[in-house]
LOMARKE-136325 format. One record per residue (C-alpha): x, y, z. Coordinates in steps of 0.2 Angstrom, whole numbers, plus 2048, in hexadecimal, padded with zeros to 3 digits. Last residue first. Layout:
N
XYZ
...
//
This chain:
512
06E7A3455
06E7B344B
06C7BF45A
0797B7464
0857B8455
0827CB454
0867CE466
0967C2465
09C7CA455
0997DC45C
0A47D746C
0B27CF461
0B37DF456
0B47EA465
0C27E046C
0CB7E045B
0CA7F345A
0D27F446B
0DF7E7467
0E47F2458
0E5801463
0EF7F9470
0FB7F0463
1017FF459
10D806466
1157F5469
1167F0456
11D801450
12A80145E
12F7EF45A
1327F4448
13B80544B
13381143F
13A81942F
12881B428
12B80F419
135803422
129802431
11B7FF426
1257F341C
1287E842B
1167E8431
1107E441F
11D7D641D
1177CE42E
1247C843A
1217D6447
10E7D1447
1027E0448
0FB7E2436
0FB7D0431
0F47CA441
0E67D7440
0E37D342E
0E07C1432
0D37C543F
0CA7D1433
0C77C4425
0C47B5431
0B77C043B
0AF7C542A
0AC7B3425
0A57AF436
0997BE436
0947BB424
08F7A9429
0827AF436
0767B942C
0757AC41E
07079F42C
07A78F42A
07D78E43C
089782445
08D777435
08F78642A
09B78F436
0A6780437
0A577E424
0AA791422
0B879042F
0C2781429
0C5786416
0C679841C
0D4795429
0E378F420
0E3799410
0DC7A8419
0EB7A7425
0F77A6417
0EE7B6410
0F07BF421
1027BB424
10E7BD432
10E7AB438
10B7AE44B
1007BE449
0F67B543B
0F37A6445
0EF7B0455
0E37BC44C
0DB7AE443
0D77A5453
0D07B545B
0C57BA44D
0BF7A844B
0BB7A845E
0B17B945C
0A77B144D
0A57A0457
0A07A7468
08D7A4466
09179345F
09C78D46D
0AF78A469
0B677A471
0BB76F462
0C277C456
0CF783462
0DB774461
0D977044E
0DB782449
0EA786454
0F277644E
0EF77943C
0F678A43D
106785445
10977643A
11C77343D
12177642A
114784428
11B78E437
12D78B430
12879241F
1217A2428
1317A3432
13A7A4421
1307B241B
1347BB42C
1467B842A
1467BF418
13C7CE41E
1487D242C
1577D1420
14E7DC413
1497E9420
15B7EA425
1617ED413
1547FA40F
16080940F
16C801403
15E8023F5
15B8143F9
16E8173F7
16E80E3E6
1608193E0
1678293E5
1788253DE
1708203CE
1688313CC
17783B3D2
1828323C6
1768353B7
1768473B9
1668513BE
16085C3B1
14D85B3B1
14D84D3A4
1598433AF
14E8453BE
13E8403B4
1478313AD
14C82B3BE
13A82D3C5
1338243B6
13F8163B8
13B8143CB
1288153C7
12A8083B9
1327FC3C5
1247FF3D2
1167FD3C5
11E7ED3BD
11E7E53CE
10C7EB3D2
1047E43C2
0F37E23C8
0EA7D93BA
0D97D13BD
0D97BE3BE
0C77B73C0
0BD7C73C2
0BF7CC3AF
0B07D83AE
0B87E23A0
0B47F33A8
0B47EF3BB
0C17E13BD
0CC7E33AD
0CC7F63AD
0CD7F93BF
0DC7ED3C0
0E57F53B1
0E38063BA
0EA8013CB
0FC7FB3C8
1018053B9
0F88153BD
0FD8143CF
10F8123CC
11081E3BE
10782B3C8
1138293D6
12282A3CB
11C8393C1
1148423D1
1248433DB
1328493D0
1248533C7
12185D3D7
1318653D4
1438663DC
1508723D4
1608693D1
1718723D0
1768703E2
17285D3E2
1658593EF
16B84D3FD
15B84C408
15E83F416
15183341A
15382440F
16682340E
165826421
15E815424
14C80F425
149800431
14A80C43F
15480644E
14F80F45D
15B81446B
15382446F
141824469
13E829457
136839450
13F84445C
13885545A
13A85946C
12885E472
11D857464
128847460
12B842472
118846477
11283B469
11E82D46D
11982D47F
10782C47B
10B81D46F
11581447D
10881748A
0FA80F480
0EF817474
0DC815479
0D6822484
0DC83247B
0D482B46B
0CD83B462
0DE84245E
0D884544C
0E4839444
0E082D452
0CE82E44D
0D282A43B
0DD81C440
0CF81544C
0C381543D
0CF80B432
0D27FE440
0BF7FE445
0BA7FA433
0C87ED431
0C37E5442
0B07E643E
0B07DC42E
09D7DB42F
0997E8422
0A57E0416
09D7CF417
0927D1407
0A17D73FD
0AA7C6402
09B7BC3FF
09B7C33ED
0AD7BE3EA
0A97AD3F1
0997AB3E6
0A57AF3D7
0B17A23DD
0A57943DD
09778C3E8
0977983F6
0867963FF
0897833FF
09878440A
0AB782406
0A87823F3
0B17923F0
0B8799401
0CB79A3FB
0C77A13E9
0BC7AF3F0
0CA7B33FC
0D67B63EE
0CA7BF3E3
0C37CA3F2
0D57CF3F6
0DA7D43E4
0D57E63E5
0C67F13E6
0C27EA3F7
0C07FA401
0BC7F1411
0CA7E340F
0D77EF408
0D47FC415
0D97EF423
0E87E9419
0EF7FB418
0E7808422
0ED801432
0FF7FF42D
101811426
0F881A435
10280F442
112812439
10F825439
10B82544C
11B81B450
125826444
12083544F
117843446
122852448
11A85D43A
12985B42E
12A849431
11884742D
11A84F41C
12A846417
12183641D
111838413
116831402
122823407
11781D414
10881C40A
1108143FB
11A807405
10B803411
0FE802403
1087F73F7
10C7EB405
0FB7E940D
0F07EA3FE
0E87F53F1
0E38033FD
0EE8113F7
0E081E3F8
0DB818409
0EC819410
0EF82A408
0DF830411
0E682A422
0F783141E
0EF84241B
0E584142B
0F683E434
0FD84D42C
0ED857431
0F0853443
102856443
10186743C
0FC87142C
0F986441F
0ED866411
0F1874405
10187C40A
10786C412
103862403
10E86C3F7
11D86D404
11B85A406
11B8573F4
12B8613F2
132856400
12D8463F6
13584D3E6
1458533EE
14F84D3DF
15D8443E9
15483E3F8
14583A3EC
15182E3E3
1548253F4
1418243F6
14081C3E5
14E8103E8
14880A3F8
1378073F1
13E7FE3E2
14A7F43ED
13E7F03FB
12D7EF3F3
1337E93E2
1427DE3E3
1407D93F5
12E7D63F5
12D7CE3E4
13C7C33E9
1347BE3F9
1247B83EF
12E7B03E2
1377A53EE
14A7A53F0
1497AD402
13D79F407
1457903FF
157796405
15279A417
14778B41A
14E77A416
15F77D410
16478B41C
15978342A
16477342A
15C76D43A
14D766431
14475A43E
13576543E
137769450
14A76D44E
14777743E
139781447
145785456
15278C449
145797440
13F79E451
1507A2456
1537AB446
1447B5448
1487BB459
15A7BF454
1547CA446
1467D2450
14E7DC45E
1427E346B
14A7D6477
13A7D1480
12E7D5471
1387CD464
13C7BE470
12A7BB474
1267BC461
1347B045C
12F7A446A
11D7A4465
1217A2453
12C792456
12278B465
11178A45C
114779454
11B772464
10977146C
105763460
112760452
106763443
0FE75C433
0F974B43B
10074B44C
11374A44A
11F745458
12D75045C
13E74645C
14474C44B
151758452
151757465
16375546B
16E75C45D
16276A459
15F76E46B
17176F46F
17477A461
166786466
16D786478
17E78B472
178799467
16E7A0476
17D79F481
1887A8473
17B7B5472
17B7B8485
18E7B8484
18E7C6477
1827D1481
18B7CE491
19B7D4489
1937E3483
18C7E8494
19D7E449C
1A67EF490
1A47F447E
1947FD47A
1847F3475
17F7F2463
//
């Protein structure tokens, strides 16, 4: 918040001016934008684009997201954004799951660790065996990202919560850690697909082309296309090289500055940063009569992994149930919190300290919950104005065959970046991309390139967009400023995407 005086006054009046403009737009233009099938023409991209531009320009996400939502309401003829977008989005089961499980359970667990010292004890243990400096701390984060590869959200929160105490001790900037956590989440989930991703995508592509007649064929095609998922492969590889300090030429100036700041001064965030994690999640408040133990860390983490992952492995690989394998993530997080609380109580912590730790952790994720609520609402706005439909329809007519895989990569990157969702982009793009690829060249060597381009491009957008839940949760779990994370991550992500596009073009030329 700006200080009092002329600067603060200008800040207030600029916001008043923006509000006045938005009200004027709502009164003047609501319902006057002509539809073109499932979209509003060029106006369909205005809400997410304006939100993204403002987020980058102001380095402040909440106001940017709100402006995007208001503009979407004006274009769609639904100016009552509270009733039309905010309440339905915030009241949805998907947002409730993220809020109650990923945010409150995660926040509660981390808050509990600030009382038990469990995460710090694990940091001490890992430091003695694995981590000896910033380089090995980042490598440890990379390994944990691959271990917790079940999906974007679960991976980010688990990896971030696990490695942050270790990284903080060894002066790893929060921008560095957020990049490691985010880039080993969804990208890893698509190249180490022992999770629900192949099932979801397999259902979307079933019946789209003759080679994929049903869901089982779609799942098999997903596995077949993994070697061509170049963006995800490069994203995971780049994080490994970054951990080893083998990418001096790729990280942008912001990331290099963050690294120098952390190593030389110990400041893990830049001056003026607004980390999504509050002090309730970062400050150790160990009771005087409590002795920290590895049990405080491994019991809740073991419970979480055991409950979330083992049933999936059992149903998918042992029983062969590939239609609806169980992945009880919500139950796992709740039970992990309960296991952590019970462990602390059995080891002698009083009930009040346990509850205080949990409640403080929940309070620490408040800002993250607000940002996520607005991001989810903006996704609903993008659906209402037909953002994805317009992009696909506009670009589909002029793409040459040799450039189709690289073009699909670019289109999915843009759509996912604008909407903040990889799975939502899959749902829109796959039913269009696969028939298009089949009509151009039904060669079995060509189709996996197009399939993998959509898979990787959607992951890029989901990973890099400031309105994506995984980007927000990566910042939350690592204590990083959201826009600092986005801006420092983009050069390396774009580098991976550029290499992927080049390979797609070369291989497509050989297949045509």
